[in-house]
N, C-alpha and C positions, 0 to 999 in steps of 0.2 A: 628257136630262141624262147618261145613261149614255154616249152617243156623245161628248159633250164631255169627260167624265172619261177615256174611253179615248184620245181624241185628245191630251189634255194629258199622259197617261202616256207615249204614244208619242213625243211631242216631247221629254219629259224623257229617255227612253232614247236617243233619237237624239243629243241634246246630250252626254250622258255618253260615248257611243261616239265622237263627234266630238272631244271634248277629251282622252280617255284612250285611248291606243293599246293594244289588247289584247296586243301583243307586249311591252309594257313594264310593264303593270300586272296584278297577279295576282288581282284581285277578280272577274274574269270567271269564269263556270262553265267547268269543264274537261270534255272529252269522255270519258265513262266507257268507251265502246267503245275509243277509242285508249289510254286508261290501262290497260285490261284486256288488250287483245290486241297493242298496239303497231302496229296497222294504222290507216289513215286511213279514216274513214267518209265518206259523201257530203257531210256538212255540215262536216267539219273545214276550218278556215280561213275559215269564213263571217263571223265577227266581224271578222277582219283584213281580209277583202275589203270588207265594208261600211264599215269605217273608211277604207280607201283610196278607195272611191267617194265618201264624204262629202268627201274632200279633192280630188276630181277626178282621181285617178290610176287611170284605167281599166285600163291594162296591169298595174299592180301588183295590182289587185283580181282581174283575170283569172288571174294567176299563183297567187293564194291559193285561189280556188275558181271555175273557169270555169263550172260548171253553175249556180251561184248567179247570176253576172253575166248569163249568157245567159237565165236565167229571169225576171229582173226586169221586162223589157218585157211579158211575158205576165201577170205578176202585176199590173202597173200597169193593163193593159187590163181585166182582170177587176175590179179595184177601181173603175175608171172606169165600166164597165157597171153594176156594182152600185150605185154612187152615183147615176148618172143614173136608174136604175129606181126607186130609193128616193125620190128627190125628185119623180118623176112619178107616184108611187103605183101603179107597175106591178108585176106579179108578179115575184118574185125568182128565177125559174127560170134558173139558170146551168148547166143540164145539159151535161155533157161526154160525147161518145161514148166508149164503152168502149175502142175501138181507140186513141184518143189517150191514155187513161190507161195502157194497156199499153205504148204506145210510150214514154211518159215513164218508166215503171218500167224498161223495158229500157235506156234511155239512162242512167239513174241507176245501174243495176246494172253496166253496161259501164264507166262512168266509175269506179265504186268499185273494180272489178277492175284497170282500167288504171292508176289512180293508185297502186296498191300494188305494181306490178311494178317490179323493180329497173331503174334507168335511165330511168324515166318522168320527164318534166319536172315532174310534180306529185307525185313520190314523197316528197318531203320538204318540209315547210313551213319556210321560212327564219324566223329570229328567234323 
């Protein structure tokens, strides 16, 4: 029952994000890191990117947050493996080697620094 409720909540959030562009509506949460420092965090632009993806605009979504767009296939794979194992009553062991976690952390850190450099194509979020 909890899974059904979570799924319904997720569908409702996706529909809100589909219908209401985060660039035009102010009821979405703001990034406290950006508000405090003026710098873009690794997640800045994610809602705008997801809105663009829901409308099929891959290039626009990539412009708002390329790390998010590139990570979605990996997230979908993990969710698929989790779902298949859940329905087959198999153990939920989705252990990820430490080297992959460190690599991901390094990529996110490098992206965070790069997007805040003057002249970077991702230095400013339009709209």
